[in-house]
C-alpha positions in Angstrom: 12.8 5.7 18.1 14.7 2.7 16.4 14.0 2.0 12.7 14.5 -1.8 12.9 12.8 -3.1 9.9 12.4 -6.8 10.4 13.3 -9.3 12.8 13.2 -13.1 13.1 11.5 -12.8 16.4 8.4 -11.1 14.8 7.8 -14.4 12.9 8.9 -16.8 15.5 6.5 -19.6 16.1 4.1 -19.2 13.0 4.0 -20.5 9.4 6.0 -18.3 7.1 4.5 -19.2 3.7 4.1 -16.3 1.3 3.6 -15.2 -2.3 4.8 -11.9 -3.8 3.9 -9.5 -6.6 6.4 -7.0 -7.7 5.8 -3.8 -9.6 8.5 -1.8 -11.2 6.9 1.6 -11.2 3.8 3.5 -10.7 1.6 3.7 -13.7 0.0 6.9 -12.5 0.4 9.7 -9.9 -2.8 11.5 -9.4 -5.0 13.3 -6.7 -7.8 10.8 -6.7 -9.0 8.1 -4.2 -11.9 6.0 -5.2 -12.3 4.4 -1.7 -12.3 7.5 0.5 -13.3 10.2 -2.1 -15.4 8.3 -4.7 -16.5 10.3 -7.7 -14.5 13.4 -6.8 -11.4 15.0 -8.4 -10.5 17.8 -6.0 -10.8 16.2 -2.6 -7.8 13.8 -2.3 -4.0 14.3 -1.8 -1.6 12.9 -4.4 -1.2 9.2 -4.6 1.0 6.8 -6.5 -0.9 3.9 -8.2 0.2 0.3 -9.0 -1.6 -2.5 -10.8 -4.6 -2.1 -12.8 -4.9 0.9 -15.0 -8.7 0.5 -15.2 -9.1 2.4 -11.9 -10.9 5.7 -11.9 -12.7 7.9 -9.3 -15.7 5.5 -9.6 -14.0 2.1 -9.4 -15.8 -0.2 -7.0 -15.6 -3.8 -8.5 -13.0 -6.5 -9.3 -14.5 -6.9 -12.6 -13.9 -3.3 -13.5 -10.2 -3.7 -12.7 -10.0 -7.1 -14.6 -11.0 -5.4 -17.7 -7.8 -3.2 -17.6 -4.2 -3.5 -18.1 -1.8 -4.2 -15.0 1.7 -3.4 -14.8 2.4 -6.1 -12.2 4.7 -8.9 -12.9 2.0 -11.3 -12.2 -0.8 -11.0 -14.9 -3.3 -12.8 -12.8 -3.2 -9.9 -10.3 -5.3 -7.0 -11.7 -5.7 -5.4 -8.2 -5.0 -1.8 -7.8 -2.8 -0.6 -4.9 -2.0 3.0 -3.9 -0.1 5.0 -1.3 0.3 8.9 -0.7 3.0 10.0 -3.1 6.2 10.5 -1.1 7.9 13.9 -2.1 11.3 15.4 -1.7 12.7 19.0 -1.7 16.0 20.5 -2.7 15.1 24.1 -2.1 14.0 24.1 1.5 10.4 23.3 0.9 9.6 25.7 -1.8 8.8 22.9 -4.3 8.5 19.2 -4.1 8.9 16.2 -6.6 8.0 12.6 -6.1 10.7 10.4 -4.8 11.8 7.8 -7.7 10.6 4.2 -6.9 13.1 1.3 -6.7 10.3 -1.4 -6.4 6.9 -2.0 -5.2 6.4 -5.5 -3.6 2.9 -6.5 -2.4 3.5 -9.7 -0.1 0.7 -12.1 0.8 0.7 -14.0 4.1 4.3 -13.5 5.0 4.7 -14.7 8.4 1.1 -15.6 9.0 -0.7 -18.9 9.6 -2.7 -20.8 7.0 -5.5 -18.8 5.4 -9.1 -20.0 5.6 -10.6 -18.3 2.7 -9.5 -16.6 -0.6 -9.5 -12.8 -0.7 -13.1 -12.1 -1.9 -14.0 -10.5 -5.2 -14.8 -6.6 -4.7 -12.9 -6.4 -1.4 -11.6 -2.9 -0.6 -9.3 -2.2 2.2 -7.4 0.9 3.8 -4.5 0.4 6.2 -3.0 3.1 8.5 -4.5 6.5 9.4 -4.2 9.4 6.7 -4.9 12.0 9.3 -2.3 11.0 11.9 0.2 13.7 12.8 1.9 12.0 15.6 3.1 8.5 16.2 0.2 8.2 18.8 -2.3 8.8 16.2 -1.2 5.8 14.2 -3.1 2.3 14.0 -0.6 -0.2 15.7 -2.3 -2.9 13.8 -1.0 -1.6 10.5 2.6 -1.8 11.7 3.5 1.3 9.4 7.1 2.2 9.3 9.6 4.1 7.3 13.3 3.3 7.5 16.7 2.9 5.8 16.6 -0.8 4.5 18.8 -2.9 6.7 20.1 0.0 8.7 19.1 1.1 12.1 19.0 4.9 12.0 17.0 7.0 14.4 13.9 8.8 13.2 13.4 12.5 13.1 10.3 14.4 14.4 8.3 13.5 11.2 9.0 9.8 11.5 11.5 9.6 8.8 15.2 8.5 9.0 17.2 11.4 10.4 20.4 10.7 8.2 21.4 9.6 4.8 20.3 6.0 3.7 23.2 4.1 2.1 20.5 1.7 0.8 16.7 2.4 -0.1 14.1 4.2 1.9 11.7 1.3 2.9 8.1 1.6 3.6 6.2 -1.1 5.3 2.5 -1.5 5.8 0.2 -4.4 7.0 -3.4 -4.8 5.9 -6.2 -6.7 7.9 -6.0 -10.5 7.4 -9.7 -11.1 8.5 -12.7 -10.8 6.5 -16.6 -11.3 6.8 -17.2 -12.9 3.2 -20.8 -11.8 3.1 -20.4 -8.2 4.2 -16.7 -7.7 3.1 -16.0 -6.1 6.4 -12.4 -6.6 7.5 -10.3 -6.7 10.7 -7.1 -7.6 12.2 -6.3 -10.7 14.3 -5.8 -10.3 18.0 -2.2 -11.0 17.4 -0.2 -12.5 14.7 -1.4 -16.1 14.2 -4.1 -15.4 16.6 -7.9 -15.2 16.2 -10.2 -13.3 14.0 -12.9 -11.0 15.2 -16.2 -12.7 15.5 -18.0 -13.5 12.2 -14.7 -13.3 10.2 -12.4 -15.8 8.6 -8.6 -15.4 7.8 -7.4 -14.6 4.4 -4.0 -14.1 3.0 -2.6 -10.9 4.7 -1.4 -8.3 2.3 1.8 -6.3 3.2 3.3 -3.5 1.2 7.0 -3.5 1.0 8.1 -0.4 -1.0 11.7 0.7 -1.7 12.1 4.3 -2.7 15.3 5.6 -4.3 16.4 8.5 -2.2 19.8 8.1 -3.2 18.9 9.1 -6.6 16.7 12.0 -5.4 19.2 13.3 -2.8 22.7 12.1 -3.8 24.3 14.5 -1.3 22.2 12.9 1.6 21.0 14.7 4.7 21.4 15.0 8.4 18.6 15.9 10.9 15.2 16.4 9.4 14.7 14.5 6.3 14.0 16.8 3.3 10.9 14.7 2.4 7.3 14.2 3.3 4.1 12.3 2.2 1.5 14.1 0.2 -0.6 13.4 3.3 1.8 14.9 5.7 4.5 13.2 8.0 5.4 9.5 8.0 2.9 9.1 10.8 0.1 9.7 8.2 1.4 6.7 6.1 -1.5 4.6 4.6 -2.3 2.4 1.7 -5.4 1.3 -0.3 -6.3 -1.8 -2.1 -9.2 -2.9 -4.4 -8.8 -6.6 -5.1 -8.6 -7.5 -8.9 -7.1 -11.0 -8.6 -8.9 -13.4 -11.0 -11.1 -15.8 -8.8 -9.0 -18.7 -10.0 -5.7 -17.1 -8.9 -7.1 -15.9 -5.5 -8.2 -19.4 -4.9 -4.8 -20.8 -5.9 -3.1 -18.4 -3.5 -4.6 -20.4 -0.7 -2.5 -23.3 -1.3 0.6 -21.1 -0.8 -0.3 -20.5 2.8 0.0 -24.1 3.7 3.8 -24.3 3.0 6.2 -23.0 5.6 9.1 -20.7 5.3 9.3 -20.4 1.4 8.1 -18.5 -1.5 5.2 -20.1 -3.5 4.1 -19.0 -6.8 0.6 -18.1 -7.8 -0.1 -18.9 -11.3 -3.3 -18.8 -13.4 -5.1 -18.7 -16.8 -3.4 -15.4 -17.6 0.1 -16.6 -17.1 2.6 -17.5 -14.5 3.6 -15.6 -11.4 6.5 -13.7 -13.1 5.3 -13.7 -16.8 5.3 -9.7 -16.6 3.1 -7.2 -18.0 1.7 -8.0 -21.4 0.5 -4.4 -22.1 1.3 -0.8 -21.1 -0.7 0.6 -18.2 -1.9 4.2 -18.5 -4.3 6.8 -16.9 -7.9 5.6 -17.8 -9.1 9.1 -17.3 -6.2 11.5 -18.3 -8.3 14.6 -18.8 -9.2 14.9 -15.0 -7.3 15.2 -11.9 -3.6 16.3 -11.6 -0.4 14.6 -11.1 1.3 17.9 -10.0 1.7 18.2 -6.2 1.2 22.0 -6.0 -2.0 21.8 -8.2 -3.4 19.1 -6.0 -2.8 21.2 -2.8 -4.5 24.1 -4.5 -7.4 22.0 -5.2 -7.6 20.5 -1.9 -7.6 24.0 -0.2 -11.0 24.6 -1.9 -12.8 21.5 -0.4 -15.8 21.9 1.9 -15.7 18.4 3.3 -13.5 16.7 5.9 -11.2 13.9 4.9 -13.0 10.7 5.7 -11.0 7.5 6.5 -11.9 3.8 6.9 -11.5 1.7 9.9 -10.8 -2.0 9.4 -13.6 -3.1 11.7 -16.2 -0.6 10.6 -16.7 0.1 6.9 -17.3 4.0 7.1 -15.9 6.0 10.0 -14.2 9.2 10.7 -10.5 8.8 10.5 
């Protein structure tokens, strides 16, 4: 399977306005998931967290996140974003360590038509299928992919590049762009630039673009099966989570950026300009619980007596 990252054809014929939020590093790596396993420390695989450090196992609202510190470059974005931690091995799979991050970017409305409503306060979303073990198990709407940035390298049996990346390892993931503002139910359009499901309106679409520094982790490269995996399994299990923490003012300001075509537009607000940078140091709000160690997280999960529950974009709680 080809690992083409991005083509002009994908965006042809639609507005290409967008805004972007960059984060230099995860502020926390931890085995919690407040959406899928709220209130529980020992049920989730390891995740890497970006954004507001107010997140805990019990986080549910935008107000909770807005009371915290964000490590995002836009201080008006106090959302929290997380993904299963990518891990590499240099000893044949005996031990694993997190792959260093080059940059996390959250794009909003890249390649989409004008949004009708702002991203609602308290919105929670999951994109991708954490239980997927094959490409066929994936949600095509999420357009999840792993590839060497700007290189066309075939994928291995686990969905990762089958040979050394001369650039970064790039992860892409698209979230729903439609929402029922009363119920906060979300869904995908019928196609890019198409119609939302009945009862929903379009909002700025969130896309993760994450660059992982495999050159630093694996300076000698690889050939064949990639010596890395996700904490959730193969690349097919790639997924991402989001709880909205944008200030209401900034979320509303974002709507104006979706009207312009083919250019970046800044989202500023009362807390600063789009690139003001962090004004504080984000840290784990609950350091005494959970673990950042992969082996310990696996041991904890082996004791759980519940199945992994996922979210569907069209039905709030369903089995993955």
